[in-house]
C-alpha positions as CSV (number, residue, x, y, z in Angstrom):
1,M,132.0,30.6,139.3
2,T,133.4,27.7,141.3
3,A,136.4,28.0,143.7
4,E,138.5,26.0,141.3
5,Q,137.7,28.4,138.4
6,R,138.5,31.4,140.7
7,L,141.9,29.9,141.6
8,R,142.7,29.4,137.9
9,R,141.8,33.1,137.2
10,E,144.0,34.1,140.2
11,Q,147.0,32.3,138.7
12,V,146.4,34.0,135.3
13,R,146.2,37.4,137.0
14,L,149.4,36.8,138.9
15,R,151.2,35.8,135.7
16,A,149.9,39.0,134.1
17,A,151.2,41.0,137.0
18,D,154.7,39.5,136.3
19,R,154.4,40.8,132.8
20,F,153.3,44.2,133.9
21,A,156.3,44.3,136.2
22,E,158.4,43.7,133.1
23,A,156.9,46.9,131.6
24,A,154.5,45.1,129.2
25,G,151.5,47.2,128.2
26,D,147.8,46.4,128.3
27,A,147.6,45.4,124.6
28,Q,150.7,43.1,124.8
29,V,149.3,41.3,128.0
30,A,145.9,41.0,126.4
31,R,147.4,39.4,123.3
32,E,149.6,37.0,125.3
33,F,146.8,35.8,127.5
34,R,144.2,35.8,124.8
35,V,141.8,38.3,126.5
36,S,140.5,41.7,125.5
37,R,142.2,44.9,126.6
38,I,139.4,45.5,129.2
39,P,140.3,42.7,131.7
40,A,144.0,43.4,131.1
41,N,143.5,47.0,131.9
42,R,141.4,46.1,135.0
43,C,144.1,43.8,136.2
44,R,146.8,46.4,135.8
45,R,144.8,49.1,137.7
46,A,144.1,46.6,140.6
47,L,147.8,45.8,140.7
48,E,148.7,49.5,140.9
49,T,146.2,50.4,143.6
50,G,146.3,47.2,145.8
51,G,149.4,45.4,144.8
52,R,149.5,41.6,144.1
53,E,147.3,41.1,147.1
54,A,144.4,42.6,145.2
55,L,144.7,39.8,142.6
56,V,144.6,37.0,145.2
57,F,141.4,34.8,145.5
58,K,139.7,35.6,148.8
59,G,137.3,32.7,149.0
60,P,133.8,32.1,147.6
61,G,131.9,35.3,146.8
62,G,128.6,36.2,148.4
63,A,129.2,34.4,151.7
64,G,128.2,37.5,153.7
65,R,124.9,37.6,152.0
66,R,123.8,34.1,153.1
67,L,121.1,33.8,155.8
68,D,122.0,32.2,159.1
69,D,120.0,29.3,160.6
70,A,117.8,31.6,162.6
71,Q,117.0,33.7,159.6
72,L,116.3,30.6,157.5
73,A,113.8,29.4,160.2
74,R,112.1,32.8,160.1
75,L,112.0,32.7,156.3
76,E,110.4,29.3,156.3
77,Q,107.8,30.6,158.8
78,A,107.1,33.5,156.4
79,L,106.7,31.2,153.5
80,T,104.3,29.0,155.4
81,E,102.2,32.0,156.3
82,G,101.7,32.7,152.6
83,P,102.1,35.8,150.3
84,M,98.7,37.3,151.3
85,V,100.1,38.1,154.7
86,Y,102.7,40.3,153.0
87,G,100.3,42.2,150.8
88,W,99.9,40.1,147.7
89,D,96.5,39.1,146.2
90,D,97.0,35.4,146.0
91,Q,98.8,32.5,147.7
92,C,101.4,31.9,145.0
93,W,105.1,32.3,145.9
94,T,107.4,33.5,143.2
95,L,111.2,34.0,143.4
96,A,110.7,37.7,143.1
97,R,108.2,37.8,145.9
98,I,110.5,35.8,148.2
99,A,113.4,38.1,147.4
100,D,111.2,41.0,148.5
101,V,110.3,39.2,151.7
102,I,113.9,38.5,152.5
103,Q,114.8,42.2,151.9
104,H,111.9,43.2,154.2
105,L,112.7,40.8,157.0
106,F,116.4,40.8,157.1
107,K,117.5,43.7,155.0
108,V,119.5,41.3,152.8
109,G,119.4,41.7,149.0
110,Y,119.0,38.7,146.8
111,T,118.7,38.5,143.1
112,V,115.8,36.4,141.7
113,A,118.2,33.6,140.8
114,G,120.0,33.9,144.1
115,V,116.8,33.2,146.1
116,C,117.2,29.5,145.0
117,S,120.1,29.0,147.4
118,P,118.2,29.6,150.7
119,L,115.2,27.8,149.3
120,H,117.3,24.7,148.5
121,R,118.7,24.9,152.1
122,L,115.2,24.8,153.4
123,G,114.3,21.8,151.1
124,W,111.8,23.9,149.1
125,S,111.5,23.3,145.4
126,R,109.5,24.6,142.5
127,Q,106.0,23.3,142.4
128,A,103.9,23.4,139.2
129,P,100.2,22.8,139.3
130,P,99.0,19.7,137.4
131,A,97.9,20.4,133.9
132,G,94.2,21.0,133.6
133,P,92.1,18.3,131.9
134,P,91.5,19.0,128.3
135,W,87.9,19.6,127.2
136,T,87.8,16.2,125.5
137,Q,89.0,14.1,128.5
138,R,85.5,13.0,129.3
139,G,85.1,11.5,125.9
140,T,83.5,14.3,123.9
141,P,83.6,12.8,120.5
142,G,85.6,14.4,117.7
143,F,84.3,14.8,114.2
144,A,86.0,12.4,111.8
145,E,85.2,11.2,108.3
146,A,82.5,8.8,109.5
147,G,80.8,11.7,111.3
148,Y,80.9,13.9,108.2
149,A,79.4,11.0,106.1
150,A,76.5,10.7,108.5
151,L,76.0,14.4,108.5
152,F,76.0,14.6,104.7
153,D,73.5,11.7,104.4
154,A,71.2,13.2,106.9
155,A,71.3,16.7,105.3
156,H,70.7,15.1,101.8
157,Q,67.7,13.2,103.0
158,Q,66.2,16.2,104.9
159,L,66.8,18.7,102.0
160,S,65.9,16.2,99.3
161,G,68.4,17.7,96.9
162,A,72.0,18.2,96.0
163,L,74.4,19.3,98.7
164,V,77.1,22.0,98.3
165,V,79.8,22.2,101.0
166,V,82.3,25.0,101.3
167,W,85.0,24.4,104.0
168,D,88.6,25.0,104.9
169,N,91.6,22.7,104.6
170,L,91.4,20.9,107.9
171,N,93.3,17.6,107.5
172,T,90.1,15.7,108.0
173,H,88.4,17.7,105.2
174,S,91.1,16.8,102.7
175,S,92.1,13.3,103.7
176,A,92.2,10.5,101.2
177,E,89.2,8.8,102.9
178,M,87.2,12.1,102.7
179,R,88.0,12.5,99.0
180,R,86.8,8.9,98.4
181,L,83.7,9.7,100.3
182,I,83.0,12.8,98.2
183,A,83.6,10.9,95.0
184,A,81.2,8.2,96.0
185,H,78.3,10.7,96.4
186,P,77.3,12.4,93.1
187,W,74.9,14.7,94.9
188,L,77.7,16.1,97.0
189,T,79.9,19.0,95.7
190,V,82.7,20.3,97.8
191,F,84.7,23.6,97.5
192,Y,87.9,24.2,99.4
193,L,88.8,27.7,100.8
194,P,92.3,29.0,100.4
195,A,94.9,28.0,103.0
196,Y,93.8,30.6,105.6
197,I,91.4,33.3,104.6
198,P,88.8,33.5,107.4
199,E,87.0,36.4,105.8
200,L,85.9,34.0,103.0
201,N,84.7,31.4,105.5
202,P,81.0,31.7,106.3
203,V,81.5,29.6,109.4
204,E,83.5,32.5,110.9
205,G,80.3,34.6,110.8
206,V,78.3,31.9,112.4
207,W,80.7,31.6,115.4
208,A,81.0,35.4,115.7
209,H,77.2,35.7,115.9
210,A,77.0,32.9,118.5
211,K,79.7,34.4,120.7
212,K,77.9,37.7,121.0
213,S,75.2,36.0,123.1
214,L,77.8,34.0,125.1
215,A,80.1,36.9,126.1
216,N,78.7,37.6,129.5
217,L,77.6,34.0,130.5
218,A,79.7,31.9,132.9
219,M,79.4,28.1,132.6
220,R,80.5,25.8,135.4
221,T,80.9,22.7,133.3
222,I,81.6,21.6,129.8
223,D,78.1,20.1,129.5
224,Q,76.6,23.5,130.2
225,L,78.7,25.1,127.6
226,I,77.8,22.4,125.0
227,A,74.1,22.7,125.7
228,L,74.3,26.5,125.4
229,V,76.1,26.4,122.1
230,R,73.7,23.9,120.7
231,D,70.8,26.2,121.8
232,R,72.3,29.2,120.1
233,L,72.9,27.2,116.8
234,K,69.4,25.8,116.9
235,R,68.0,29.3,117.2
236,M,69.8,30.3,114.0
237,R,68.1,27.5,112.1
238,Y,64.8,29.4,112.3
239,R,66.2,32.6,110.9
240,P,66.8,32.0,107.2
241,A,67.7,35.6,106.5
242,L,70.5,35.4,109.1
243,I,71.8,32.2,107.6
244,V,71.8,33.6,104.1
245,G,73.7,36.6,105.4
246,F,76.7,34.6,106.5
247,P,77.9,33.6,103.0
248,A,76.7,36.9,101.6
249,K,79.0,38.8,104.0
250,T,82.0,36.9,102.5
251,G,81.3,38.3,99.0
252,L,81.3,34.8,97.5
253,D,78.9,34.1,94.6
254,F,77.1,30.9,95.3
255,Q,75.0,31.0,92.1
256,P,75.8,28.5,89.4
257,P,77.5,30.0,86.3
């Protein structure tokens, strides 16, 4: 609350005190000043115990809780030393931690929001780390309609037969260009899964199986991760019984009627 707002509130309280002096009750004062009975009652009790002086604005609140220049200098030194000096496990300052340090050093209590005041006086501001680079920043290609077309053609040539694809409703899968591509290949039949039913998607089983062998491995780069995933998928290609098990687990019948 600003000093101007406090002064306006003081004027309202003093006018309410005049009405109480005229024997007006809490409900009547609350109605006239458009407040609830609680602040009206609080004003009357303050008037009874401390007189009109108790209703007078006494300057900005919280001044006694501010740190002096010497304390601010000591606080800045503490912040420069870092949180680990004061028992935390990392070097990240948070408002809650700074409030704890102020309490420890100066025996002055600050709320988390109140810590912003001495920090601003020191010229400190919130610093957020830069956003990490996305996995595709280095140009890892996405899979668009042209990529699917090449994949279908390669699979058709390798298998020398018709191709049946069952997939989800990813926007690329159901785009107008993709539908034209499907219509142009009579040997290609596509079935779409419902909006989101992963238990009917055989690919979920593929990734679940692959992730089991990746759980305790730590990759340092995206290239290492890509190579490892490709290796796991390649291993599956030589296990026909495993591949057949993925669609079988969904309960879907892939036999023609």
